C-alpha positions in Angstrom: -4.5 20.8 10.8 -3.5 24.2 9.4 -1.0 25.1 6.3 1.7 25.8 8.5 1.3 22.7 10.8 1.2 20.8 7.5 4.1 22.4 6.5 6.0 22.2 9.3 5.1 18.3 9.6 6.7 17.4 5.8 9.8 18.8 7.4 9.5 17.0 10.7 13.0 14.9 11.1 11.2 12.1 13.0 8.6 11.8 10.1 11.9 11.7 7.5 13.0 8.8 9.7 9.7 7.0 9.5 10.0 7.5 5.9 13.4 6.4 5.7 12.2 3.2 7.8 9.1 2.8 5.8 10.7 2.6 2.2 13.2 0.1 3.8 10.5 -2.3 4.9 10.6 -5.7 2.9 8.7 -5.9 -0.2 5.4 -8.4 -0.5 3.1 -9.1 -3.0 0.5 -6.6 -2.6 2.8 -3.6 -0.9 5.5 -4.0 2.1 5.5 -6.1 5.1 4.1 -4.5 8.2 6.5 -3.9 11.0 4.2 -6.6 13.5 4.6 -10.2 13.7 2.0 -11.9 11.5 -0.8 -14.1 13.8 -2.3 -16.8 12.2 -5.2 -15.6 10.6 -6.8 -19.1 11.1 -6.4 -19.3 14.6 -7.5 -15.6 14.9 -10.7 -16.2 13.4 -10.9 -19.5 15.3 -11.9 -17.3 18.2 -14.6 -16.0 16.8 -16.8 -18.6 15.1 -20.5 -18.4 14.5 -22.6 -21.3 14.6 -22.4 -21.7 10.6 -19.0 -22.1 11.3 -17.5 -18.8 10.0 -16.1 -16.0 11.4 -18.9 -13.7 13.0 -18.7 -10.2 12.8 -17.9 -8.7 15.7 -19.9 -5.2 15.2 -21.4 -5.4 18.3 -18.4 -6.0 20.2 -16.2 -3.3 18.4 -19.0 -0.4 18.8 -19.4 -1.1 22.8 -15.5 -1.3 23.2 -13.8 1.4 25.2 -11.0 3.5 23.7 -7.8 3.1 25.3 -4.3 3.9 24.9 -2.2 0.1 25.0 1.3 -1.0 24.0 2.0 -2.0 21.1 4.8 -4.5 21.8 3.5 -8.0 20.7 1.0 -6.8 18.6 -0.2 -9.2 16.0 -1.1 -8.7 12.2 -3.5 -10.8 10.1 -2.8 -8.9 7.2 0.7 -9.5 5.5 1.2 -6.5 3.9 0.3 -2.5 4.0 0.4 -0.1 1.2 3.0 2.2 1.6 1.4 5.2 -0.2 -1.0 5.0 2.8 1.1 4.4 5.7 3.3 7.7 4.3 -0.1 9.3 4.1 -0.7 8.7 8.0 2.8 9.8 8.5 2.6 12.6 6.9 -1.0 13.5 8.6 -2.2 11.3 11.4 -5.5 13.2 11.2 -6.8 12.5 7.8 -9.8 10.7 8.7 -12.1 13.8 8.5 -14.1 14.9 11.4 -17.2 14.1 10.0 -16.1 10.8 9.7 -15.7 10.3 13.3 -17.8 7.5 14.7 -19.6 6.9 11.6 -19.2 2.8 10.6 -17.5 0.7 8.2 -19.4 -1.9 6.4 -16.5 -4.5 6.1 -16.5 -4.6 10.0 -19.4 -2.6 11.6 -17.3 -0.9 13.6 -16.9 2.7 14.3 -13.6 4.3 11.9 -12.4 6.6 14.4 -9.7 4.3 15.8 -7.6 1.7 15.3 -9.3 -1.7 16.3 -7.5 -4.4 18.5 -8.9 -7.2 19.6 -7.2 -9.9 21.7 -8.3 -13.4 21.9 -6.5 -16.2 24.0 -4.1 -13.8 25.3 -3.0 -12.5 22.1 -3.6 -9.2 20.8 -4.8 -9.0 16.8 -4.8 -5.8 14.5 -8.7 -5.7 13.4 -8.4 -2.8 11.6 -5.9 0.1 11.6 -3.2 -1.4 10.1 -1.7 1.4 8.1 -2.4 3.9 11.4 -0.3 1.6 14.0 2.5 0.9 11.2 2.8 4.9 10.7 2.5 5.0 14.2 5.3 2.3 15.0 7.8 3.7 12.3 7.7 7.0 14.3 8.7 5.3 17.1 5.9 5.3 19.2 5.3 2.6 22.0 1.7 3.0 22.7 -1.6 3.9 20.9 -5.1 4.7 21.2 -7.1 2.1 20.0 -10.9 0.3 20.3 -10.2 -2.7 22.5 -12.3 -5.2 22.1 -11.5 -8.3 24.7 -13.0 -11.7 23.9 -11.0 -13.0 26.8 -13.2 -11.4 29.3 
């Protein structure tokens, strides 16, 4: 993003509106409440249990998942908070992940860091990774988002 584009973005009325929505979200223990329904973390993890009775990594499924555009309506989060400063960073610079990081994997889930990751299981779509990016998108008024989509129902 050029400096001129960045400067223009800082005064964009839609960003100002999104920031006002962000700072109006209810405060919780580790930040603010995400603007998504909170799903049951236990139910989510039960959907991909390993033979040892522990949730298994979905790294293989995430790496091979297609990048598609989905509607954000009905998305569930298993995270009870988001860091408002991080969401603000994504509002001000939605492409802040450096190009050299695109396609690299994150140790936590073994998946690429290029798009948010949404996992569908039991007919429910859960945000697996990318809570801050998707929160920023939703606060801007976006109804659709590009995500890495893992369909465990298929």
